[in-house]
Structure formats: structure tokens, C-alpha cells
C-alpha positions as CSV (number, residue, x, y, z in Angstrom):
1,X,-25.1,-8.9,-9.4
2,X,-22.9,-10.1,-6.4
3,X,-23.6,-8.5,-3.1
4,X,-20.1,-7.1,-3.0
5,X,-20.4,-5.4,-6.4
6,X,-22.0,-2.1,-5.3
7,X,-19.2,-1.3,-2.8
8,X,-16.5,-2.1,-5.4
9,X,-18.3,0.2,-7.9
10,X,-18.4,2.9,-5.2
11,X,-14.6,2.5,-4.8
12,X,-13.9,3.0,-8.4
13,X,-16.4,5.9,-8.7
14,X,-14.9,7.8,-5.7
15,X,-11.4,7.1,-6.9
16,X,-12.1,8.5,-10.4
17,X,-13.8,11.5,-8.8
18,X,-10.9,12.1,-6.5
19,X,-8.5,12.1,-9.5
20,X,-10.8,14.4,-11.5
21,X,-11.0,16.8,-8.5
22,X,-7.2,16.6,-8.2
23,X,-7.0,17.7,-11.9
24,X,-9.1,20.7,-11.1
25,X,-7.0,21.3,-7.9
26,X,-10.0,21.1,-5.6
27,X,-8.4,19.7,-2.5
28,X,-11.6,19.9,-0.4
29,X,-13.5,17.5,-2.7
30,X,-10.4,15.3,-3.1
31,X,-10.2,14.8,0.7
32,X,-14.0,14.2,0.8
33,X,-13.9,11.5,-1.8
34,X,-10.8,9.9,-0.4
35,X,-12.6,9.4,2.9
36,X,-15.1,7.1,1.2
37,X,-12.5,4.9,-0.5
38,X,-11.3,2.8,2.4
39,X,-14.8,2.2,3.9
40,X,-16.1,1.0,0.5
41,X,-13.2,-1.4,0.1
42,X,-13.7,-2.6,3.7
43,X,-17.4,-3.4,2.9
44,X,-16.3,-5.1,-0.4
45,X,-13.8,-7.3,1.4
46,X,-16.2,-8.1,4.2
47,X,-19.1,-9.1,1.9
48,X,-16.8,-11.0,-0.5
49,X,-15.3,-13.0,2.4
50,X,-18.7,-13.9,3.9
51,X,-18.3,-11.4,6.7
52,X,-15.2,-13.0,8.1
53,X,-12.2,-10.8,9.0
54,X,-9.2,-11.2,11.3
55,X,-8.2,-8.6,13.9
56,X,-5.0,-7.9,12.0
57,X,-6.7,-7.2,8.7
58,X,-9.3,-5.1,10.5
59,X,-6.5,-3.1,12.0
60,X,-5.0,-2.5,8.6
61,X,-8.2,-1.2,7.2
62,X,-8.7,1.0,10.3
63,X,-5.2,2.5,10.0
64,X,-5.6,3.2,6.3
65,X,-8.8,5.1,7.1
66,X,-7.3,6.9,10.1
67,X,-4.4,8.0,7.9
68,X,-6.9,9.7,5.5
69,X,-8.6,11.3,8.5
70,X,-5.3,12.8,9.7
71,X,-4.8,14.1,6.1
72,X,-8.3,15.6,6.1
73,X,-7.9,17.3,9.4
74,X,-4.6,18.9,8.4
75,X,-3.7,19.7,12.0
76,X,-0.3,20.0,13.7
77,X,-0.3,16.3,14.5
78,X,-1.3,15.2,11.0
79,X,2.2,14.4,9.6
80,X,3.2,12.2,12.5
81,X,-0.2,10.6,12.8
82,X,-0.3,9.8,9.1
83,X,3.3,8.5,9.1
84,X,2.6,6.2,12.1
85,X,-0.5,4.8,10.4
86,X,1.3,4.0,7.2
87,X,4.4,2.6,8.9
88,X,2.2,0.3,11.0
89,X,0.3,-0.9,8.0
90,X,3.6,-1.7,6.2
91,X,4.9,-3.6,9.3
92,X,1.7,-5.6,9.5
93,X,1.8,-6.4,5.8
94,X,5.5,-7.4,6.2
95,X,4.4,-9.8,9.0
96,X,1.9,-11.5,6.6
97,X,4.5,-11.6,3.8
98,X,7.1,-13.2,6.1
99,X,4.6,-15.9,7.1
100,X,4.4,-16.9,3.5
101,X,8.2,-16.5,3.0
102,X,9.0,-19.0,5.7
103,X,7.3,-21.8,3.9
104,X,9.3,-21.3,0.7
105,X,12.3,-23.5,-0.3
106,X,15.4,-21.8,-1.7
107,X,18.3,-23.1,-3.7
108,X,21.8,-21.8,-4.4
109,X,20.8,-20.7,-7.9
110,X,18.3,-18.3,-6.3
111,X,21.0,-16.3,-4.6
112,X,22.0,-14.1,-7.6
113,X,18.4,-13.1,-8.4
114,X,17.7,-12.3,-4.8
115,X,20.9,-10.3,-4.5
116,X,20.0,-8.3,-7.6
117,X,16.5,-7.6,-6.3
118,X,17.8,-6.4,-2.9
119,X,20.4,-4.2,-4.7
120,X,17.7,-2.7,-7.0
121,X,15.2,-1.9,-4.3
122,X,17.9,-0.7,-2.0
123,X,19.3,1.6,-4.7
124,X,15.9,3.1,-5.3
125,X,15.4,3.8,-1.6
126,X,18.9,5.2,-1.2
127,X,18.5,7.5,-4.3
128,X,15.3,9.0,-3.0
129,X,16.6,9.5,0.5
130,X,19.8,11.0,-0.9
131,X,18.0,13.8,-2.6
132,X,18.4,17.3,-1.1
133,X,15.0,17.2,0.7
134,X,13.8,20.5,2.1
135,X,11.3,21.4,4.8
136,X,10.8,17.8,6.1
137,X,7.8,17.5,8.4
138,X,9.5,14.8,10.5
139,X,13.0,13.8,11.5
140,X,15.0,12.4,8.7
141,X,15.8,9.1,10.5
142,X,12.1,8.3,10.5
143,X,12.0,8.4,6.7
144,X,15.1,6.2,6.6
145,X,13.3,3.6,8.8
146,X,10.2,4.0,6.7
147,X,12.2,3.3,3.5
148,X,13.9,0.2,5.0
149,X,10.5,-1.3,6.1
150,X,9.0,-0.6,2.7
151,X,12.0,-2.1,0.9
152,X,11.9,-5.2,3.0
153,X,8.2,-5.6,2.3
154,X,8.7,-5.2,-1.4
155,X,11.7,-7.6,-1.6
156,X,9.8,-10.3,0.4
157,X,6.6,-9.9,-1.7
158,X,8.4,-10.1,-5.0
159,X,10.4,-13.2,-3.9
160,X,7.1,-14.8,-2.7
161,X,5.6,-14.3,-6.2
162,X,8.7,-15.4,-8.0
163,X,8.9,-18.6,-6.0
164,X,5.1,-19.4,-5.8
165,X,3.6,-17.6,-8.8
166,X,0.0,-17.6,-7.4
167,X,-2.5,-14.8,-8.1
168,X,-2.5,-13.9,-4.4
169,X,1.2,-13.2,-4.5
170,X,0.9,-11.3,-7.8
171,X,-1.5,-8.9,-6.1
172,X,0.9,-8.5,-3.2
173,X,3.8,-7.8,-5.5
174,X,1.8,-5.2,-7.5
175,X,0.5,-3.7,-4.3
176,X,4.1,-3.1,-3.1
177,X,5.1,-1.6,-6.5
178,X,2.2,0.8,-6.1
179,X,3.4,1.6,-2.6
180,X,6.9,2.4,-3.8
181,X,5.7,4.6,-6.6
182,X,3.2,6.4,-4.3
183,X,5.8,7.1,-1.6
184,X,8.6,8.1,-4.0
185,X,6.4,10.6,-5.9
186,X,5.0,11.9,-2.5
187,X,8.5,12.6,-1.1
188,X,9.7,14.1,-4.4
189,X,6.8,16.6,-4.9
190,X,6.4,17.3,-1.2
191,X,10.0,17.9,-0.1
192,X,12.1,18.2,-3.2
193,X,10.5,19.5,-6.4
194,X,6.8,20.1,-6.8
195,X,5.3,18.9,-10.0
196,X,1.6,18.5,-10.6
197,X,2.1,15.2,-12.5
198,X,4.0,13.8,-9.5
199,X,1.2,14.6,-7.2
200,X,-1.4,13.1,-9.5
201,X,0.7,9.9,-10.0
202,X,1.0,9.5,-6.2
203,X,-2.7,9.7,-5.6
204,X,-3.5,7.2,-8.5
205,X,-1.1,4.6,-7.3
206,X,-2.3,5.0,-3.7
207,X,-5.8,4.0,-4.8
208,X,-4.4,1.1,-6.8
209,X,-2.4,-0.1,-3.9
210,X,-5.5,-0.3,-1.8
211,X,-7.3,-2.3,-4.5
212,X,-4.5,-4.8,-4.9
213,X,-4.1,-5.1,-1.1
214,X,-7.8,-6.2,-0.8
215,X,-7.4,-8.6,-3.7
216,X,-4.4,-10.1,-2.0
217,X,-6.4,-10.6,1.2
218,X,-9.3,-12.2,-0.7
219,X,-7.1,-14.5,-2.7
220,X,-5.2,-15.7,0.4
221,X,-8.6,-16.4,2.0
222,X,-9.6,-18.5,-1.0
223,X,-6.3,-20.5,-0.8
224,X,-6.9,-21.1,3.0
225,X,-10.5,-22.2,2.3
226,X,-9.4,-24.6,-0.4
227,X,-6.8,-26.2,1.9
228,X,-9.4,-26.6,4.7
229,X,-11.9,-28.2,2.3
230,X,-9.4,-30.8,1.0
């Protein structure tokens, strides 16, 4: 058994328990199990990467954890605190994606597929924001900025995978798809129309997004190690 396996098993167990507790509508136990998910993934990443981690990735893990803390506390400042944490994580991930994007070569034939991709992601974002949302916790313009950042991150990540096709970029692409599904269903059930299935879908894809994010980090580290060894 690898040294990182126990922490990964802990992640899956707590994720499954959180989903089960959500099914039984026990929010206290959901929040308790969610608080274990990011630390278990952090340990998994750290051990798998031979205890090496950059400041930027440490900050991403920390912000994801703090977001869950804000959710757990459920205080007056929770909506803004949680929002800022997620927004900052998306901005940092966008920075990483752009670093990969800059090294790609594009041709004129790529223009149509990129245009269609931007149109598709933009349409999804516009459709969600155009809903008659009620009882928003924050100013509407903040959600607009949030949607733009997530859309840019998703477009860049999908282009990176289409042009490179590596397993690292595949994980980044799936991570972004999970982010989109999570945030869409969160906004819909929170501010438009509550549906238990929407809430459950949001929490499942949130856990999956964390998993694929860590896989993306690890695969990028493997690529960097291979380049250094050659």
C-alpha cells in the first residue's frame, strides 16, 4: 500500500458519508464530514508529491478549506467569505491554466472550434445569470464577475486539453466541468428553484472537482519531473 493511499481512502469515505447524510437531510453531519475532505486531499497530494508543494497550491488548498469553514460557521459574513475564497481559487487556477495556454501554438483552423466553445460556455453563463434569481446574498454584479472568471477558466482548460491531450489537462478540463455543474446547481437551488436533486448534484460534483484538481496538480508535477530528468 502506498503511503498516500489512506488519505485518499479517507477522502472517498468522507465524501460518500457526506452524500448519505445529505440524503437524510442531516446538515450538521454533512458539514462535519465536508470539513475532513480538503485536509485528506491535502495530505494525499503532499505525500504523493514527496512532500513538495508551492505557495500557490498551498494557498488553493487553504482557501478551499476556509470556504468550508465559512459554510460550517453559517455566520453573517459566511456568504461573502465563501464567495471570496472560491473566486480567488478560480483566479489562481486560471493563472496556472494561462501559463500552459501561452506555450500552445494555434492555427487559423482552430478559430471556429474556439469560437463555438466560447459561445457555448458564454451562453450557459448568461442563461443562468438571466434567471429571475431571488434573495441573492450578494450584489448581482459579483455573480457576473464570478461567472466570467469561471467561464474563462473553463474555456482555457478545455482548449489546453484539445491542443495537448495530456492526462493532466484532461483532469483540469473535467475539474472545470465539475465546477460549472456545481455552481449552476448551487445558484439554481439556492436562489431560483429549490430541488433536492439539484442540491445533491451540487455537492457530488463539488467533491469530484476537488479530486480532479488534485490529480491535475500531481500530473503536472510528474510532467515537470520528467522534463527535469531528461
